[in-house]
C-alpha positions in Angstrom: 39.4 49.2 -75.4 37.1 51.3 -73.3 36.5 50.3 -69.5 32.6 49.6 -68.8 30.7 52.2 -66.8 29.5 49.4 -64.6 33.2 48.5 -63.5 33.9 52.2 -63.0 31.1 52.5 -60.7 31.5 49.1 -58.9 34.9 50.1 -58.2 34.6 53.4 -56.7 31.8 52.2 -54.5 34.0 49.5 -53.2 36.8 52.0 -52.6 34.1 54.3 -50.7 32.7 51.3 -48.5 36.6 50.2 -47.9 37.3 53.6 -46.7 34.4 54.0 -44.6 35.0 50.8 -42.9 38.8 51.8 -42.2 37.5 55.1 -40.8 35.0 53.4 -38.5 37.3 50.8 -37.4 39.6 53.6 -36.2 37.1 55.4 -33.9 36.2 55.3 -30.1 33.8 53.0 -28.6 32.2 54.1 -25.2 31.1 51.7 -22.5 29.9 53.1 -19.4 28.8 51.3 -16.3 26.8 52.9 -13.5 26.4 51.5 -10.0 24.8 52.8 -6.8 24.7 51.1 -3.3 22.6 52.3 -0.4 24.0 52.9 3.3 21.6 53.6 6.1 22.8 56.1 8.5 22.1 56.5 12.4 20.4 59.9 11.5 17.7 58.1 10.1 18.6 58.9 6.4 20.1 56.6 3.7 23.3 57.6 1.8 23.5 56.7 -1.9 27.0 56.2 -3.2 27.2 56.2 -7.2 30.1 55.4 -9.3 30.3 55.6 -13.0 33.4 53.9 -14.9 34.0 54.9 -18.3 35.7 52.5 -20.9 37.1 53.4 -24.4 37.0 50.1 -25.8 37.7 51.8 -29.5 41.0 51.6 -31.3 41.3 55.6 -31.1 41.0 58.4 -28.6 37.9 60.3 -27.7 38.3 64.1 -27.2 36.5 66.3 -24.9 34.9 63.8 -23.0 32.0 64.9 -20.8 29.7 63.1 -18.0 26.4 64.6 -17.1 24.0 62.2 -14.6 21.1 64.6 -13.9 18.7 61.9 -13.2 18.8 62.4 -9.3 15.7 64.4 -8.2 16.4 67.3 -5.9 13.1 66.6 -3.9 14.3 63.4 -3.1 18.1 63.8 -2.8 20.6 66.1 -1.3 24.3 66.2 -2.4 26.9 65.1 0.4 30.1 64.9 -1.8 30.7 65.6 -5.5 28.7 66.4 -8.3 26.8 64.9 -11.4 28.9 66.3 -14.0 32.9 65.5 -15.1 35.1 66.5 -17.9 38.2 65.0 -19.4 40.3 66.4 -22.2 40.8 63.0 -23.8 40.2 59.3 -23.2 43.0 57.2 -24.9 42.0 53.7 -26.6 41.6 51.1 -23.9 41.6 53.4 -20.9 39.3 53.8 -18.1 38.0 56.8 -16.0 35.8 56.8 -12.9 33.8 59.4 -11.2 31.8 58.8 -8.1 29.5 61.2 -6.0 27.3 60.7 -2.9 24.0 61.7 -2.0 21.7 61.6 1.1 17.7 61.0 1.3 15.5 61.3 4.0 12.5 60.2 2.3 11.3 56.7 2.0 10.6 56.1 -1.9 11.3 53.7 -4.7 13.5 55.5 -7.2 14.3 54.4 -10.5 17.4 56.4 -11.8 18.1 57.0 -15.7 21.4 56.3 -17.5 24.1 58.9 -17.4 25.0 60.7 -20.5 28.5 60.8 -22.0 29.4 63.1 -24.8 32.5 62.9 -26.8 34.2 64.4 -29.7 35.7 62.5 -32.5 38.3 64.4 -34.9 37.0 62.8 -38.1 33.2 63.9 -37.4 31.8 67.5 -36.6 28.7 66.2 -34.9 29.1 65.6 -31.0 28.8 61.9 -30.3 26.6 60.3 -27.2 26.9 57.2 -25.4 24.6 56.1 -22.3 25.7 54.2 -19.1 23.9 51.2 -17.8 21.0 52.0 -15.9 20.7 51.3 -12.3 18.4 48.8 -10.3 15.4 50.5 -8.6 16.8 51.8 -5.3 14.3 51.1 -2.4 15.3 54.0 -0.2 14.5 53.6 3.4 12.7 50.5 3.0 12.1 47.8 5.9 14.5 45.4 5.0 13.9 41.6 6.2 17.0 40.2 8.3 19.4 38.4 5.9 19.6 35.5 8.1 15.9 34.5 7.3 17.1 33.9 3.7 20.2 31.9 4.4 20.3 28.6 2.6 20.1 25.4 5.2 21.9 22.6 4.1 20.5 19.1 5.2 22.6 17.6 8.0 23.0 14.2 5.9 24.8 16.4 3.0 27.2 18.1 5.2 27.8 14.6 7.4 28.6 12.6 4.3 30.7 15.5 2.9 28.6 15.4 -0.7 29.6 18.1 -3.1 25.9 19.3 -3.7 27.0 20.8 -7.0 28.2 17.6 -8.5 25.3 15.6 -7.4 22.9 18.3 -8.9 24.9 18.5 -11.8 25.0 14.8 -12.8 21.2 14.6 -11.9 20.2 17.4 -14.3 22.8 15.8 -17.1 20.9 12.5 -16.7 17.5 14.0 -16.6 18.4 16.0 -19.8 19.5 12.8 -21.3 16.5 11.0 -20.3 14.2 13.6 -21.8 16.3 13.7 -25.2 15.9 9.8 -25.6 12.0 10.2 -24.7 11.2 13.0 -27.1 13.6 12.6 -29.9 14.1 8.9 -30.2 11.1 6.9 -28.7 8.4 9.3 -29.8 9.7 9.0 -33.6 9.7 5.1 -33.1 6.1 5.0 -31.8 4.9 7.1 -34.4 6.6 5.1 -37.2 9.2 7.8 -38.2 12.1 5.5 -37.0 15.6 6.8 -37.9 18.6 4.6 -37.6 21.1 7.2 -37.2 21.5 9.1 -33.8 
């Protein structure tokens, strides 16, 4: 009895897909988060502190991990400490590494930084792999900032005097409003248009 050729092809393709899925599941998965914060200095400049956290969320180690962050223009920024590149030999599965550096700017500008680039090697693939960090929010360097006290939330005195929990109060009213809208639009409108339904 001969084995049909379609069955052989199906079996071989299934084995190929399963082996590919196993190989993919045993690989690194790099996630990088880039943060930047501004600090105004007495000298009239503003310092930018940048930190990049790199996580390996995969199930295998990443090798020859290299971080490059060349998004900082030399016309706007001067390096104070650290540099924009860093390398690690190995990043184990489930581990975290961090890198930070500081820059200084004396120019008033709005600056949008690009994501940092992380390259790494997987033993099962010849091609170098790439990952990107999260981008940072636009930095408003040396901006005229409003005092934060102007934006402070003022709670009415009757709320604080009566010791009413404002969150519970708002939650109840939102829940009540949602249910009323649901009853009006999904139960009353069908009744008025003749599409009455007995089941809720």
